[in-house]
N, C-alpha and C positions, 0 to 999 in steps of 0.2 A: 192441238192434236199431238198425241204421243205415239211415235212409231215403235214398232218392234225392233229390238237390237238385231244386228246382223246374224248372230248365232241362232236366234229364234226363227228368223226368216229362212236360213239354210235348213233348219230342222223341218219347217213347214213345207219346204220344197221336196222333201222325201215323200214320195207318193206310192200308191199301190200299183202303178203302171210304169214300167221301165221307159216307155215312150215319153212320159211326162218328166221323169227324172232326168232324162237326157236333154230335155229342153231347159228345165228350170235351173238345175245346179250350175251349169256353165254360165247361164245368163246372170245369175246372182253373183257368181265369182268375178265375172268380167265387167258387168255393167250396172249392177244395182246401186252401188255407192254414188254413181254419177247422176242418178235420177233426181228429179225435183222431189220435194216432200210429198206433193200431191200425187205424183206418179208412183212414189214408193207406197203410199197408202192404197192406190189403185191396184198395184201388184199384190199387196197383202190381201186386199179384198178378193182378188182373183183366186188366191191360194185357198180361200175359205170355201170355194165352190167344190162340188163333187167331181171325182175323177171322170165319170162318163161324160159330164158336161164339158169339162176341160178338154178331154180327148176330142170330142166332136168339134169344138171351136178351133183347136190347134191343128186338127187335120183337115179343116175346111168343110166338114160335113154340115155344119150349122154355123150361124152367126150369133154371137153373144147378144142378147137383147139390151144389155147395158152398154151405152155408147162408150163410156170411158174405159170399161174393161175390154170392149171390142178393139179399141185403139191399142190397148196394152198387149193384147194377143198379137196384133200386127207388129208391134214394137219388138216383142220377144222373138217372134218368128223371123224378123228381118235383121236382127243383130247377128253379126258374125260370131261364131263360137271359137274360143281359143283352141 
């Protein structure tokens, strides 16, 4: 499994919704490097989702149907931001 380099992950975190930018950018800066390779790939997979889906999952309006990504949503929301 070849992961994206950190610069590409940061770029993928730039979204069309400010609410998502505010979640993703600080998480990547503070916590991404400490994730396991599997969790890094799950985060990358999460970034491939559409903004309306991500917004619904992160705001708690819906639960992500993919269990691994649903856990990553919980992880991102639960990590303190710097």
